[in-house]
C-alpha positions in Angstrom: -15.8 5.1 6.3 -14.1 3.2 9.0 -10.3 3.4 9.3 -8.7 -0.1 9.3 -5.1 1.1 9.1 -3.2 4.4 9.0 0.5 4.9 8.4 2.7 7.8 7.4 5.4 7.7 4.7 8.9 8.4 6.1 11.3 7.6 3.3 11.1 6.9 -0.4 13.6 4.4 -1.8 15.6 5.4 -4.9 14.0 2.7 -7.0 10.4 3.3 -6.0 9.7 5.5 -9.1 10.6 2.7 -11.5 8.3 0.2 -9.8 5.5 2.8 -9.4 5.6 3.5 -13.1 4.9 -0.2 -13.6 1.9 0.0 -11.3 3.5 -1.5 -8.2 4.2 0.1 -4.8 6.0 -1.8 -2.0 5.7 -0.7 1.6 8.0 -1.8 4.4 7.9 -0.5 8.0 10.9 1.6 9.0 14.0 -0.4 9.8 13.8 -2.6 6.6 17.1 -4.0 5.4 18.9 -1.6 3.0 18.4 -3.9 0.0 14.6 -3.8 0.6 14.5 -0.1 1.5 15.9 0.7 -2.0 12.7 -0.5 -3.7 10.2 0.5 -0.9 8.2 3.2 0.6 9.2 3.1 4.2 6.5 4.1 6.7 5.6 4.4 10.4 2.2 2.9 11.4 -0.1 4.9 13.6 -1.8 2.2 15.7 -2.5 -1.4 15.0 -4.1 -2.9 11.9 -7.8 -3.4 12.3 -10.1 -5.9 10.6 -9.0 -7.0 7.1 -10.3 -4.9 4.2 -12.4 -6.4 1.4 -12.8 -5.7 -2.3 -14.7 -2.4 -2.6 -12.9 -0.9 0.4 -10.5 2.0 -0.2 -6.8 2.7 -0.1 -6.2 6.4 0.4 -2.8 7.9 -0.4 -2.2 11.6 0.3 -6.0 12.2 0.1 -6.6 10.3 -3.1 -8.8 7.2 -3.0 -8.3 4.0 -4.9 -10.7 1.1 -4.8 -9.5 -2.2 -3.6 -10.2 -5.0 -6.1 -8.6 -8.0 -4.5 -6.6 -9.0 -1.4 -4.1 -11.9 -1.3 -4.6 -14.5 1.3 -1.5 -13.4 3.4 -1.5 -9.7 2.6 -3.3 -8.4 5.7 -1.3 -10.6 8.0 1.9 -9.2 6.6 0.6 -5.7 7.1 -0.3 -6.4 10.7 2.8 -8.4 11.6 5.5 -6.5 9.8 4.1 -3.5 8.0 4.8 -5.0 4.6 2.5 -5.0 1.6 2.7 -4.8 -2.2 0.1 -2.6 -3.8 -0.7 -3.6 -7.4 -2.6 -1.0 -9.4 -3.7 -3.5 -12.0 -7.4 -3.6 -11.5 -7.5 -7.4 -11.3 -10.1 -9.3 -9.3 -7.7 -12.1 -8.2 -4.1 -11.3 -7.0 -1.1 -13.0 -8.6 0.7 -13.2 -5.3 -0.7 -14.0 -1.8 1.0 -10.9 -0.2 -0.5 -8.2 -2.5 -3.5 -5.9 -2.4 -4.8 -5.1 -5.8 -6.4 -1.8 -6.6 -8.3 -0.2 -9.5 -6.2 0.2 -12.6 -4.2 3.4 -12.3 -1.2 4.8 -14.2 2.0 5.0 -12.2 2.3 8.6 -13.1 -0.8 9.3 -11.1 0.4 7.5 -8.0 4.0 8.6 -7.9 3.4 12.3 -6.9 1.4 11.1 -3.9 4.4 9.2 -2.5 6.1 11.8 -0.4 7.5 11.8 3.1 4.8 12.9 5.5 1.9 11.7 3.4 -0.7 9.5 5.0 -1.7 6.1 3.7 -5.0 4.8 5.0 -7.1 1.7 4.4 -10.7 2.4 4.9 -13.8 0.1 5.0 -16.8 1.5 3.1 -19.3 -0.1 5.5 
C-alpha cells in the first residue's frame, strides 16, 4: 500500500470518548482552539498530504485497518490545509457532510482504545 498521509496523536480531548462511542472521531492539528480541542484528537502530521484517497483505501489507527467507504468533497483539502477531518465509522457510501471521511461500520468501543498519544494514524492507498 502507498502512504498518502501519516500523523501521530499528541492529545486526546476530554469529550472524544463520547463522540467515538457514537462512531465519530474528529481530528485537529495541534494548536486548535480550546473549544475544539475538547472534542478532538490532536495530532502532528509527518509530512505533507499526498493524493486524495478513494473508497476502498485504508485508514490505519494504531495498526488496525478500516476501509474507507466515502470521502466528502472538501475532506481531503481540509486535511491538507489545516489537519482537520471528521472520521465517521458508519459504513455509508455517501457522506452526510462534505468534510468527513466515512469508514466501514465499526463500534466506537473498538476504536476508542486505539486513540492514544503516540499512536500513528495513516491513510493508505490500496493500489
